[in-house]
KOLFI-265719 format. One line per field, with one value per residue (C-alpha): x, y, z; chain; residue in one letter. Coordinates in nm, 3 decimals. Layout:
N
px c(X|...)
py c(Y|...)
pz c(Z|...)
unit c(A|...)
code c(A|...)
This chain:
527
px c(-1.910|-1.689|-1.924|-1.894|-1.514|-1.509|-1.741|-1.525|-1.216|-1.391|-1.503|-1.153|-1.010|-1.272|-1.182|-0.812|-0.874|-1.068|-0.820|-0.543|-0.732|-0.782|-0.413|-0.331|-0.550|-0.417|-0.060|-0.154|-0.318|-0.011|0.221|0.012|-0.013|0.348|0.524|0.254|0.370|0.092|0.324|0.530|0.217|0.061|0.380|0.378|0.008|0.031|0.325|0.145|-0.183|-0.012|0.156|-0.167|-0.379|-0.108|-0.172|0.071|0.055|-0.145|-0.146|-0.304|-0.390|-0.494|-0.704|-0.550|-0.870|-0.700|-0.532|-0.819|-0.565|-0.478|-0.126|0.025|0.116|0.212|0.267|0.402|0.609|0.863|0.931|0.567|0.590|0.897|0.744|0.390|0.276|-0.044|-0.385|-0.672|-0.982|-1.198|-0.982|-1.238|-0.985|-0.745|-0.854|-0.770|-0.992|-1.273|-1.260|-1.296|-1.655|-1.764|-1.956|-1.790|-1.518|-1.554|-1.371|-1.242|-1.224|-1.026|-0.679|-0.508|-0.764|-0.794|-1.002|-1.064|-1.213|-1.306|-1.140|-1.405|-1.411|-1.703|-1.904|-1.603|-1.378|-1.021|-0.871|-0.867|-0.717|-0.608|-0.521|-0.379|-0.342|-0.645|-1.017|-1.190|-1.458|-1.213|-0.993|-1.298|-1.406|-1.055|-1.025|-1.360|-1.281|-0.927|-1.051|-1.311|-1.048|-0.814|-1.085|-1.125|-0.750|-0.653|-0.922|-0.817|-0.452|-0.542|-0.752|-0.466|-0.223|-0.454|-0.482|-0.103|-0.060|-0.300|-0.122|0.216|0.070|-0.065|0.268|0.460|0.221|0.247|0.627|0.643|0.472|0.713|0.492|0.575|0.298|0.251|-0.036|-0.101|-0.315|-0.546|-0.256|-0.051|0.192|0.315|0.165|0.284|0.502|0.611|0.971|0.986|0.924|1.173|1.443|1.365|1.405|1.691|1.528|1.430|1.058|1.054|1.228|0.963|0.678|0.524|0.736|0.559|0.532|0.591|0.945|1.035|0.904|0.969|0.806|0.543|0.432|0.432|0.218|-0.027|-0.058|-0.100|-0.373|-0.598|-0.860|-0.666|-0.980|-1.090|-1.444|-1.518|-1.370|-1.101|-0.826|-0.814|-0.709|-0.454|-0.176|0.145|0.439|0.811|0.965|1.338|1.361|1.211|1.408|1.169|0.829|0.544|0.173|0.044|-0.286|-0.426|-0.724|-0.908|-0.849|-1.192|-1.242|-1.515|-1.750|-1.720|-1.519|-1.209|-0.918|-0.630|-0.504|-0.323|-0.071|0.052|0.334|0.397|0.732|0.653|0.989|1.079|0.725|0.721|1.058|0.944|0.623|0.827|1.060|0.763|0.606|0.934|0.960|0.604|0.682|0.996|0.803|0.528|0.791|0.963|0.633|0.541|0.879|0.855|0.509|0.605|0.936|0.766|0.551|0.834|1.079|0.854|0.816|1.189|1.290|1.042|1.171|1.540|1.570|1.414|1.606|1.934|1.834|1.761|2.095|2.283|2.127|2.191|2.559|2.580|2.414|2.653|2.962|2.900|2.731|2.815|2.483|2.452|2.524|2.157|2.075|2.379|2.262|1.917|2.067|2.286|1.985|1.788|2.083|2.107|1.732|1.743|2.049|1.868|1.574|1.817|1.966|1.618|1.558|1.890|1.789|1.459|1.643|1.864|1.558|1.377|1.683|1.700|2.073|2.272|2.486|2.859|2.948|3.299|3.472|3.571|3.640|3.345|3.575|3.696|3.339|3.268|3.590|3.499|3.144|3.266|3.546|3.301|3.106|3.400|3.401|3.027|3.060|3.340|3.139|2.843|3.066|2.986|3.244|3.300|3.400|3.514|3.544|3.676|3.638|3.917|3.917|3.606|3.503|3.500|3.164|3.032|2.905|2.866|3.092|2.925|2.573|2.665|2.854|2.540|2.334|2.570|2.585|2.207|2.221|2.506|2.324|2.011|2.217|2.371|2.028|1.898|2.191|2.162|1.790|1.845|1.940|2.169|2.500|2.689|2.711|2.856|2.819|2.968|3.034|3.134|3.199|3.191|3.103|2.944|3.019|3.298|3.200|2.852|2.787|2.935|2.754|2.775|2.630|2.572|2.470|2.394|2.307|2.024|1.653|1.587|1.293|0.941|0.714|0.481|0.772|0.971|0.742|0.746|1.105|1.201|0.881|0.946|0.849|0.795|0.972|0.944|1.116|0.945|0.828|1.119|1.381|1.365|1.207|1.169|1.373|1.707|1.635|1.404|1.694|1.923|1.672|1.651|2.030|2.083|1.809|1.969|2.291|2.109|2.130|1.896|1.866|1.696|1.639|1.587|1.627|1.936|1.866|2.062|1.905|1.955|1.902|2.083|2.091|2.221|2.312|2.382|2.547|2.629|2.994|3.125|3.177|2.813|2.693|2.916|2.776)
py c(6.074|5.829|5.548|5.654|5.661|5.316|5.181|5.335|5.178|4.842|4.864|4.964|4.660|4.440|4.578|4.534|4.182|4.077|4.259|4.063|3.737|3.823|3.900|3.578|3.377|3.559|3.482|3.120|3.093|3.252|3.008|2.713|2.820|2.931|2.646|2.382|2.250|2.213|2.131|2.451|2.667|2.515|2.579|2.949|2.973|2.839|3.068|3.375|3.278|3.237|3.576|3.748|3.601|3.614|3.253|2.990|2.744|2.662|2.313|2.150|1.780|1.606|1.294|0.980|0.804|0.476|0.442|0.611|0.831|1.198|1.319|1.648|1.821|2.168|2.346|2.683|2.484|2.280|2.052|1.944|1.811|1.606|1.465|1.406|1.063|0.957|0.997|0.760|0.932|0.768|0.896|1.056|1.280|1.421|1.768|1.687|1.377|1.560|1.847|1.607|1.536|1.902|2.118|2.449|2.590|2.533|2.640|2.378|2.497|2.200|2.310|2.539|2.747|2.576|2.627|2.339|2.385|2.111|2.139|2.014|1.957|1.873|1.618|1.485|1.573|1.665|1.737|1.972|2.313|2.332|2.673|2.665|2.954|3.152|3.108|3.439|3.491|3.647|3.335|3.112|3.320|3.323|2.947|2.887|3.108|2.975|2.615|2.694|2.844|2.553|2.306|2.462|2.497|2.152|1.979|2.167|2.077|1.714|1.705|1.861|1.609|1.327|1.464|1.496|1.149|1.003|1.191|1.059|0.711|0.740|0.874|0.599|0.340|0.496|0.493|0.142|-0.006|-0.209|-0.146|0.165|0.424|0.745|0.992|1.193|1.499|1.539|1.653|1.345|1.530|1.375|1.520|1.246|0.935|0.687|0.620|0.293|0.471|0.749|0.493|0.290|0.589|0.739|1.080|1.251|1.265|1.646|1.659|1.430|1.674|1.812|1.578|1.384|1.013|0.920|1.059|0.827|0.493|0.269|0.327|0.054|0.186|0.543|0.438|0.264|0.575|0.799|0.575|0.644|0.916|1.233|1.413|1.111|1.200|0.850|0.680|0.527|0.627|0.280|-0.069|-0.341|-0.466|-0.668|-0.486|-0.547|-0.211|-0.187|0.164|0.056|-0.267|-0.560|-0.705|-0.515|-0.559|-0.205|-0.090|0.257|0.379|0.712|0.949|1.065|1.375|1.438|1.569|1.240|1.390|1.228|1.465|1.237|0.882|0.655|0.425|0.120|-0.090|-0.427|-0.587|-0.944|-1.015|-1.295|-1.435|-1.435|-1.608|-1.871|-1.930|-1.970|-2.214|-2.408|-2.426|-2.554|-2.807|-2.924|-2.956|-3.161|-3.376|-3.436|-3.521|-3.764|-3.929|-3.956|-4.107|-4.348|-4.470|-4.499|-4.658|-4.946|-5.014|-4.981|-5.186|-5.490|-5.464|-5.399|-5.704|-5.920|-5.791|-5.803|-6.181|-6.275|-5.994|-6.123|-6.466|-6.332|-6.147|-6.453|-6.680|-6.426|-6.401|-6.780|-6.807|-6.553|-6.721|-7.094|-7.086|-6.935|-6.795|-6.640|-6.272|-6.168|-6.380|-6.244|-5.890|-5.974|-6.136|-5.830|-5.598|-5.815|-5.803|-5.422|-5.382|-5.625|-5.447|-5.114|-5.265|-5.397|-5.049|-4.907|-5.172|-5.086|-4.719|-4.816|-5.006|-4.704|-4.478|-4.696|-4.717|-5.093|-5.076|-5.045|-4.733|-4.784|-4.459|-4.343|-4.017|-3.844|-3.500|-3.383|-3.247|-3.600|-3.712|-3.400|-3.448|-3.807|-3.714|-3.427|-3.634|-3.898|-3.632|-3.437|-3.626|-3.570|-3.202|-3.151|-3.315|-3.089|-2.779|-2.709|-2.531|-2.669|-2.429|-2.581|-2.377|-2.536|-2.382|-2.373|-2.560|-2.763|-3.015|-3.386|-3.564|-3.911|-4.042|-4.337|-4.209|-4.413|-4.309|-3.943|-3.951|-4.093|-3.808|-3.544|-3.720|-3.701|-3.323|-3.283|-3.490|-3.284|-2.965|-3.098|-3.173|-2.829|-2.651|-2.858|-2.776|-2.402|-2.136|-1.961|-1.856|-1.924|-2.299|-2.345|-2.553|-2.424|-2.663|-2.502|-2.631|-2.403|-2.386|-2.098|-2.274|-2.535|-2.686|-2.776|-2.796|-2.811|-2.688|-2.812|-2.572|-2.672|-2.387|-2.412|-2.173|-2.388|-2.329|-2.290|-2.446|-2.334|-2.224|-2.525|-2.773|-2.630|-2.757|-3.111|-3.137|-3.395|-3.600|-3.961|-4.049|-3.681|-3.585|-3.321|-3.545|-3.739|-4.094|-4.338|-4.069|-4.066|-4.242|-3.934|-4.100|-3.917|-3.615|-3.817|-4.057|-3.760|-3.620|-3.953|-3.999|-3.648|-3.705|-4.034|-3.844|-3.605|-3.321|-3.107|-3.015|-2.720|-2.613|-2.259|-2.036|-1.817|-1.443|-1.434|-1.754|-2.124|-2.340|-2.364|-2.680|-2.652|-2.956|-2.902|-3.188|-3.209|-3.215|-3.547|-3.405|-3.297|-3.644|-3.813|-3.588)
pz c(7.880|8.071|7.967|7.603|7.626|7.783|7.515|7.245|7.397|7.415|7.055|6.952|7.130|6.960|6.619|6.687|6.814|6.505|6.283|6.452|6.393|6.024|5.982|6.164|5.925|5.618|5.724|5.787|5.443|5.281|5.457|5.343|4.979|4.932|5.113|5.062|5.401|5.652|5.944|5.900|5.864|6.178|6.373|6.278|6.363|6.721|6.802|6.662|6.834|7.172|7.135|7.031|7.314|7.579|7.680|7.807|7.520|7.205|7.054|6.751|6.761|6.440|6.407|6.253|6.144|6.053|6.394|6.585|6.759|6.795|6.716|6.833|6.505|6.636|6.969|7.077|7.329|7.122|7.419|7.421|7.064|7.151|7.470|7.347|7.251|7.086|7.245|7.182|7.051|7.318|7.610|7.847|8.026|7.768|7.646|7.283|7.286|7.465|7.217|6.925|7.031|7.074|6.829|6.924|7.153|7.525|7.841|8.087|8.446|8.576|8.694|8.443|8.250|7.915|7.602|7.362|7.016|6.767|6.427|6.187|5.817|5.597|5.800|5.993|6.285|6.192|6.534|6.833|6.912|7.277|7.432|7.785|8.028|7.919|7.959|7.898|7.635|7.394|7.409|7.358|7.059|6.913|6.963|6.792|6.492|6.460|6.472|6.206|5.975|6.049|5.951|5.608|5.548|5.675|5.473|5.159|5.214|5.282|4.966|4.771|4.923|4.821|4.467|4.445|4.592|4.338|4.062|4.175|4.197|3.842|3.716|3.894|3.753|3.407|3.420|3.566|3.261|3.050|2.747|2.544|2.589|2.389|2.425|2.108|2.045|1.746|1.527|1.613|1.839|2.162|2.480|2.716|2.713|2.975|3.075|2.879|2.546|2.627|2.711|2.396|2.161|2.364|2.413|2.739|2.818|2.821|2.485|2.338|2.406|2.084|1.870|1.595|1.670|1.302|1.328|1.617|1.488|1.189|0.848|0.887|1.227|1.093|0.795|1.028|1.245|0.941|0.800|1.099|1.064|1.156|1.271|1.478|1.376|1.252|1.556|1.334|1.573|1.729|1.635|1.696|1.471|1.496|1.338|1.303|1.390|1.327|1.470|1.801|1.780|1.782|1.704|1.868|1.923|1.868|2.012|1.943|2.143|2.106|2.399|2.516|2.732|2.991|2.722|2.535|2.248|2.099|2.163|2.068|2.079|2.323|2.154|2.346|2.198|2.363|2.281|2.176|2.012|2.253|2.248|1.867|1.855|2.105|1.909|1.592|1.767|1.906|1.559|1.415|1.698|1.638|1.268|1.341|1.587|1.332|1.071|1.309|1.400|1.034|0.951|1.244|1.142|0.778|0.873|1.054|0.751|0.498|0.706|0.690|0.312|0.260|0.459|0.269|-0.065|0.024|0.057|-0.281|-0.455|-0.317|-0.442|-0.790|-0.803|-0.683|-0.947|-1.222|-1.125|-1.124|-1.466|-1.618|-1.468|-1.524|-1.861|-2.194|-2.314|-2.653|-2.675|-2.698|-2.394|-2.207|-2.282|-2.148|-1.838|-1.786|-1.813|-1.571|-1.331|-1.353|-1.291|-0.999|-0.857|-0.885|-0.698|-0.435|-0.393|-0.341|-0.076|0.090|0.091|0.246|0.519|0.584|0.582|0.838|1.061|1.032|0.981|1.302|1.330|1.380|1.554|1.623|1.702|1.379|1.235|1.028|0.754|0.678|0.606|0.400|0.200|0.111|0.009|-0.209|-0.366|-0.487|-0.683|-0.832|-1.168|-1.214|-1.123|-1.376|-1.653|-1.572|-1.564|-1.198|-0.985|-0.636|-0.357|-0.029|0.291|0.610|0.954|1.211|1.541|1.466|1.732|1.655|1.633|1.713|1.381|1.149|0.866|0.592|0.687|0.729|0.399|0.235|0.383|0.240|-0.097|-0.124|-0.072|-0.323|-0.587|-0.529|-0.577|-0.902|-1.048|-0.947|-1.116|-1.435|-1.451|-1.403|-1.655|-1.410|-1.562|-1.240|-1.181|-0.837|-0.521|-0.197|0.090|0.420|0.770|1.070|1.440|1.627|1.957|1.925|2.257|2.139|1.765|1.418|1.107|0.747|0.490|0.126|-0.103|-0.476|-0.759|-0.889|-0.929|-0.559|-0.377|-0.459|-0.175|-0.213|-0.213|0.079|0.360|0.212|0.092|0.357|0.320|0.213|-0.146|-0.229|-0.552|-0.821|-1.077|-1.352|-1.288|-1.292|-1.229|-0.851|-0.556|-0.337|-0.063|-0.091|0.130|0.355|0.419|0.483|0.731|0.913|0.929|1.067|1.325|1.431|1.492|1.726|1.476|1.272|0.905|0.741|0.382|0.259|-0.044|-0.069|-0.112|-0.439|-0.576|-0.527|-0.221|0.112|0.322|0.678|0.888|1.259|1.450|1.822|1.927|2.056|2.404|2.422|2.315|2.576|2.850)
unit c(A|A|A|A|A|A|A|A|A|A|A|A|A|A|A|A|A|A|A|A|A|A|A|A|A|A|A|A|A|A|A|A|A|A|A|A|A|A|A|A|A|A|A|A|A|A|A|A|A|A|A|A|A|A|A|A|A|A|A|A|A|A|A|A|A|A|A|A|A|A|A|A|A|A|A|A|A|A|A|A|A|A|A|A|A|A|A|A|A|A|A|A|A|A|A|A|A|A|A|A|A|A|A|A|A|A|A|A|A|A|A|A|A|A|A|A|A|A|A|A|A|A|A|A|A|A|A|A|A|A|A|A|A|A|A|A|A|A|A|A|A|A|A|A|A|A|A|A|A|A|A|A|A|A|A|A|A|A|A|A|A|A|A|A|A|A|A|A|A|A|A|A|A|A|A|A|A|A|A|A|A|A|A|A|A|A|A|A|A|A|A|A|A|A|A|A|A|A|A|A|A|A|A|A|A|A|A|A|A|A|A|A|A|A|A|A|A|A|A|A|A|A|A|A|A|A|A|A|A|A|A|A|A|A|A|A|A|A|A|A|A|A|A|A|A|A|A|A|A|A|A|A|A|A|A|A|A|A|A|A|A|A|A|A|A|A|A|A|A|A|A|A|A|A|A|A|A|A|A|A|A|A|A|A|A|A|A|A|A|A|A|A|A|A|A|A|A|A|A|A|A|A|A|A|A|A|A|A|A|A|A|A|A|A|A|A|A|A|A|A|A|A|A|A|A|A|A|A|A|A|A|A|A|A|A|A|A|A|A|A|A|A|A|A|A|A|A|A|A|A|A|A|A|A|A|A|A|A|A|A|A|A|A|A|A|A|A|A|A|A|A|A|A|A|A|A|A|A|A|A|A|A|A|A|A|A|A|A|A|A|A|A|A|A|A|A|A|A|A|A|A|A|A|A|A|A|A|A|A|A|A|A|A|A|A|A|A|A|A|A|A|A|A|A|A|A|A|A|A|A|A|A|A|A|A|A|A|A|A|A|A|A|A|A|A|A|A|A|A|A|A|A|A|A|A|A|A|A|A|A|A|A|A|A|A|A|A|A|A|A|A|A|A|A|A|A|A|A|A|A|A|A|A|A|A|A|A|A|A|A|A|A|A|A|A|A|A|A|A|A|A|A|A|A|A|A|A|A|A|A|A|A|A|A|A|A|A|A|A|A|A|A|A|A|A|A|A)
code c(M|P|D|S|A|A|E|L|A|R|L|T|R|E|V|Q|F|H|Q|G|L|R|E|L|F|L|L|F|A|R|N|V|T|T|A|L|S|L|D|A|A|L|D|H|L|V|H|N|L|T|A|M|L|G|T|T|R|A|S|I|W|L|H|D|R|R|A|R|E|L|T|L|K|A|S|S|D|P|R|A|V|E|A|A|G|R|V|R|T|D|D|P|H|H|P|A|A|R|G|L|R|L|E|R|A|Q|R|L|D|E|G|I|P|T|V|I|A|P|I|R|G|W|R|R|A|L|G|T|L|V|I|E|G|G|G|D|E|R|T|V|E|A|A|H|E|T|A|R|Q|L|G|V|A|I|E|N|V|Q|L|L|D|E|V|L|R|Q|R|R|L|L|E|D|T|F|N|S|L|V|D|L|V|I|V|L|D|R|E|G|R|I|V|Q|T|N|E|A|F|A|V|R|V|G|V|G|R|R|D|L|L|N|A|R|A|E|E|L|V|G|P|E|T|A|A|W|L|A|A|A|D|P|S|L|S|S|G|A|G|G|G|T|R|Q|I|E|D|G|K|L|G|G|T|F|L|L|T|A|T|P|L|I|N|Q|E|G|R|A|V|G|R|V|L|V|A|R|D|I|T|R|Q|T|R|L|E|S|E|R|A|A|L|R|E|R|L|A|Q|S|Q|K|L|A|S|L|G|Q|F|V|A|G|I|A|H|E|M|N|N|P|L|Q|G|V|L|G|H|L|E|L|L|M|E|V|S|E|P|A|K|P|V|R|R|E|L|R|Q|I|Y|L|D|A|D|R|A|A|K|I|V|R|N|L|L|V|F|T|G|S|R|R|M|A|R|R|R|I|Q|V|D|R|I|V|T|R|A|V|A|S|R|V|P|N|L|K|R|A|G|I|E|L|V|R|R|Q|G|D|G|L|P|S|I|L|A|D|P|L|L|L|Q|Q|A|L|L|N|I|L|I|N|A|E|H|A|I|V|A|S|A|H|E|T|R|R|I|E|V|A|T|D|S|E|D|P|R|E|R|V|T|I|T|I|R|D|T|G|T|G|I|S|A|D|V|L|P|R|I|F|D|P|F|F|T|T|K|D|V|G|K|G|T|G|L|G|L|A|I|T|Y|G|I|V|Q|E|H|G|G|S|I|T|A|A|N|A|P|D|G|G|A|V|F|R|V|D|L|P|A|A|E|L|V|V|K)
């Protein structure tokens, strides 16, 4: 009977011991899952384990694989955590390092009774459980079972931490993209956006969930999205297109890609919008610069050729004009002869004017620059055309800006350039059927320290699309043979270029043409 009572008591203690271990592990698991803090859960575990076993101290050392060291993560003695350093994994004497190489718990009989148990995960060592002040079989068994449970829990937490870390990394990467990114479901509703898109549309990311993308973008972008196969069955959910989107505020390169799940089915679309506004503007500016450079090179090459011919023609023409003047002054020819001489003189003078224009066009005439107010030049150019404008029934509107900077210019050459534009405008108005016959000449400056602008706008026929790219080409004209040389606007272009300025031609939205001449301020030229 006494033996039976002793056995019953032993079995009772065993049951209580294992029940205590189970409760210990359940509490540890609850602490890990509720707080998702491994350090706090380990701290509770070592204190509870020490109390249950009645030992001096329990410690958990975890393996830092990158540094090849063991770090004390938890101890029932708080002072030990503060005082402990790092232990190399190849230390032959430290219990934590020795335990790392074991397969199961083991008692150390050196000095203080100590039990060390390897904490192992799947195919790798995670650390060591060290229990000091106890070495009986129950302590060894408890250490072994605790270490086994710790291995599973720690590896799961580490895996979860890695998943969360990767998720945070993906989210940070997603939100760091400067491109606008929207993830849509099959119905076209937003399931995810990055921070750049939310900031662009001025709506919080959470508030964007389930919203329809078409309601947040411009009409052209919305139409492009709607044109894609809504069922995505044909794989038509992708594509790339450049779109000017006023609602998003710029020019965008849009790319739509089907969102494919693990089963290989399309479950939505990923829309990426790259803002290429600045790039598009720079490309446009580069194209305009290339065009101006090509025009300048063409004018320079042609100028060299024309200059030689003009010089060769100028001398004999001046001789012809001189002899004609002499004939008409010293002799008294009959009236028919005088009329013929007069006609010859007019034709020769016209040829001489063409030659002079050619010399201006080729830059053979030296510029006599001086500091002058641009309005003085504009006033003189306009005044010389007033009689012609009145006869043609054309209204002249003059607008002068305030505080315009002075320019360094050859007044006669610049006046000639403006006259050519005004004459061109007169002809365009006369040829049109527009009821309003008006020329507006305005001077202004967006930045008085740098530039002054002359704008000449007419209500004429405008400039056709095929003519506009060639309007400043030399010898290009839309007039009938004998009614123009095609040099007027080419000369204007050359004069403006010589003054360091630029000239553009365009069609006004309400009809007619607009010529804009930009000239550098005198101070800018001096610098």
